[in-house]
C-alpha positions in Angstrom: -35.2 -39.5 2.4 -31.4 -38.9 1.8 -32.2 -36.9 -1.4 -34.6 -34.7 0.7 -32.0 -34.2 3.4 -29.3 -33.2 0.9 -31.6 -30.7 -0.8 -32.6 -29.1 2.6 -29.0 -29.0 3.7 -28.0 -27.5 0.4 -30.8 -24.8 0.7 -29.7 -24.1 4.3 -26.1 -23.7 3.4 -27.0 -21.2 0.7 -29.2 -19.3 3.1 -26.4 -19.5 5.6 -23.9 -18.1 3.2 -26.1 -15.2 2.1 -26.7 -14.4 5.8 -23.0 -14.6 6.4 -22.4 -12.1 3.4 -25.0 -9.7 4.9 -23.5 -9.8 8.4 -19.9 -9.2 6.9 -21.4 -6.4 4.8 -23.1 -4.7 7.7 -19.9 -5.4 10.0 -17.6 -3.6 7.4 -20.1 -0.8 6.9 -20.2 -0.1 10.7 -16.5 -0.4 11.0 -15.8 2.2 8.3 -18.7 4.5 8.9 -19.1 4.4 12.7 -16.0 3.1 14.3 -13.3 4.7 12.2 -14.8 8.3 12.7 -15.3 7.7 16.3 -11.6 6.6 16.5 -10.4 9.5 14.6 -12.1 12.0 16.9 -10.2 10.5 19.9 -6.8 9.9 18.2 -4.4 12.8 18.2 -2.0 10.8 15.9 -4.7 10.4 13.1 -5.7 14.0 13.5 -2.0 15.0 13.1 -1.7 12.6 10.1 -4.7 14.3 8.5 -3.4 17.8 9.0 0.1 17.0 7.6 -1.6 15.7 4.4 -3.7 18.8 4.2 -0.8 21.2 4.7 1.3 19.5 2.0 -1.6 18.9 -0.4 -1.1 15.1 -0.2 -3.7 12.5 -0.9 -2.9 9.2 0.9 -4.4 7.2 -1.9 -2.4 8.8 -4.5 1.1 8.3 -2.7 1.2 4.6 -3.9 0.6 5.6 -7.4 3.2 8.3 -7.7 0.4 11.0 -8.4 1.9 13.3 -5.7 4.4 15.7 -7.0 6.6 15.4 -4.1 6.9 11.5 -4.4 7.7 11.9 -8.1 10.5 14.3 -7.5 12.0 12.2 -4.8 11.9 9.2 -7.1 13.6 11.1 -9.9 16.4 12.1 -7.4 16.9 8.7 -6.2 17.2 7.3 -9.7 19.7 10.0 -10.6 21.7 9.1 -7.5 21.7 5.5 -8.3 22.8 6.3 -11.8 25.7 8.4 -10.6 26.7 5.7 -8.0 26.8 3.1 -10.8 28.9 5.5 -12.9 31.4 6.1 -10.1 31.6 2.4 -9.4 32.2 1.6 -13.0 34.9 4.4 -13.3 36.6 3.0 -10.1 36.5 -0.6 -11.5 37.9 0.4 -14.9 40.4 2.7 -13.3 41.6 -0.1 -11.1 41.7 -2.6 -14.2 43.6 0.1 -16.2 46.2 0.6 -13.4 46.6 -3.2 -12.9 47.0 -3.8 -16.7 49.6 -1.1 -16.8 51.7 -2.6 -14.1 51.8 -6.0 -16.0 
């Protein structure tokens, strides 16, 4: 009797998990295929976001991978600024040490 109940509950749990997977799949599809476009049509902020991307030839998925020329250019400028800042800091540090050593 116990073995029969364990087998039935295992079968029901697998069926339940498959049903849950199906429900999640349908729910996600409905959200991205129905709800999101509906919200986009009613949201001026999302429409503005889309138009700015189109005007600047940006692809929102590519921004995170540095595939956008504007992003790459800004990254190069930031790196150069950091290098110049480190050189200036080292020059000040060595300049201070040189002056301090000359006084001794």
